N, C-alpha and C positions, 0 to 999 in steps of 0.2 A: 835474771834480766841481762846479765853479762853474756850469757850463752845464747841469747836470742831464741829462747825456747818458745814453742807454740803450744798453747793449751786450748782445749775446747771446753767452754763453760757456757751454760745457758741459765744464768742466774743474774737477776738484776743487780744485786749487791756486788757480785763478782765483777760485773762489767763496770760498775761505777769505780770500784777499787782499781781495776786494771787501767782505766782511763786516767784516774788521778795519779797513777804511777808513770804515766806517759806511754803506756802500752797501747798498741792499736788493737781494736776489737773487730771481729767479723762474725756476723750471725750465720745461722744455718743457710739462709738463702745465698749469702755471699760465698760460703763454702761450696755450695752446689754450682754456682756460676763459675767459680775458679776451677772446679773439677771438670766442668764442661769445656772450658777454654783450654784446659791442659790435655784434652782428649781422653779423659778418664771416664766420662759419661757420654753416651750418645744423645740422650734426651733428658731434660729436666722435668717436663710436664708430667710424665707418669710417676715420677718420684713425689712431686707435689700432691698428685691425686692419692697416692698410697699413704703419704703422711697425713693427709686430711682424713682419710678413711680409718686408718689404724691407730693413729696417735691423736686424732682430733686437732691436728695442727691447722690453725686458721690464719689466712692472710686475706686482706681485702682484695676484691676483684681487680681493682686498679693496680695494686702492688703486684699481684700475680701476672697481670698483663705486662707490666714493666719488666719483671724478671724474665718472662718468656721472650720478650722483645730483645733484651740484652743477651739472652742465650741463643738468639737467632731462630726461635721456634714460633 
């Protein structure tokens, strides 16, 4: 925590523990949005499609719309 390390974890218990330690958490959608804003991605929508297809990653239509709106897509 003193080094301000960034970890990537997609586990409910891990997120709860991180939050209880005062750490900020960021989910996959937030990571994708930050990557887009940093110019590391040109589009988020195709990645969401690929995640849905290959990993059965599901988000509600309204959340997908919001993410794409924030991404400027």
